[in-house]
C-alpha positions as CSV (number, residue, x, y, z in Angstrom):
1,M,-8.0,-5.2,11.3
2,S,-11.2,-3.3,11.0
3,D,-12.2,-1.2,8.1
4,G,-12.5,1.8,10.4
5,T,-8.9,1.4,11.3
6,I,-7.9,1.2,7.7
7,E,-10.0,4.3,6.8
8,E,-8.5,6.3,9.7
9,C,-5.0,5.3,8.7
10,V,-5.6,6.3,5.1
11,D,-7.1,9.6,6.1
12,E,-4.1,10.4,8.4
13,F,-1.7,9.3,5.7
14,D,-3.4,11.5,3.1
15,G,-3.2,14.4,5.5
16,F,0.5,13.8,5.9
17,V,1.1,13.5,2.2
18,D,-0.8,16.7,1.6
19,T,1.9,18.5,3.7
20,L,4.6,17.5,1.3
21,T,3.8,20.2,-1.2
22,K,7.4,21.0,-2.1
23,Y,7.8,17.6,-3.8
24,P,6.4,16.9,-7.2
25,E,4.0,13.9,-7.4
26,P,6.6,11.6,-9.2
27,V,9.1,12.1,-6.4
28,L,6.4,11.3,-3.8
29,A,5.4,8.2,-5.8
30,L,9.0,7.0,-5.9
31,A,9.5,7.7,-2.2
32,L,6.3,5.8,-1.4
33,R,7.4,2.9,-3.6
34,I,10.7,2.7,-1.7
35,H,9.0,2.7,1.7
36,L,6.4,0.2,0.6
37,A,9.1,-2.2,-0.7
38,A,10.9,-1.9,2.6
39,L,7.7,-2.6,4.5
40,L,6.8,-5.6,2.4
41,R,10.4,-7.0,2.8
42,A,10.2,-6.5,6.6
43,L,6.8,-8.3,6.7
44,L,8.2,-11.2,4.6
45,E,11.4,-11.5,6.8
46,S,9.3,-11.5,10.0
47,H,7.0,-14.2,8.5
48,R,4.0,-11.9,8.9
49,L,3.4,-12.1,5.2
50,T,4.0,-14.9,2.8
51,K,5.4,-14.6,-0.7
52,A,2.1,-15.6,-2.1
53,Q,0.3,-12.8,-0.1
54,A,2.9,-10.3,-1.3
55,H,2.4,-11.3,-4.9
56,E,-1.3,-11.1,-4.5
57,F,-1.1,-7.6,-2.9
58,L,1.1,-6.4,-5.8
59,R,-1.3,-7.9,-8.4
60,D,-4.2,-6.1,-6.7
61,M,-2.2,-2.8,-6.7
62,R,-1.5,-3.2,-10.4
63,R,-5.2,-3.7,-11.1
64,E,-6.1,-0.6,-9.1
65,V,-3.4,1.5,-10.7
66,F,-4.4,0.5,-14.3
67,D,-8.1,0.1,-13.5
68,E,-8.1,-3.5,-14.6
69,D,-11.4,-4.9,-13.2
70,G,-11.0,-2.6,-10.1
71,P,-9.8,-3.6,-6.7
72,D,-10.6,-7.1,-5.3
73,P,-11.6,-6.6,-1.6
74,E,-11.1,-10.3,-0.9
75,H,-7.4,-10.0,-1.6
76,T,-6.0,-7.4,0.8
77,L,-3.3,-7.5,3.4
78,R,-4.7,-8.4,6.8
79,S,-3.0,-8.7,10.2
């Protein structure tokens, strides 16, 4: 997956999320968490993601959320 593709996807996703103005941010965050969990489960079940990769992804997300040493670009989901 190229960085351009990721950037385009993030931009499109941001645009969509911006249209959801009637929902407070905590509701959006919970809905995104539910969808992300379902996506990760589907990737695990289809063997397109290992448990180790899922753990690594979630560790990186935690670091990004809590600004713990910033994101680690070497540990991202890749197809």
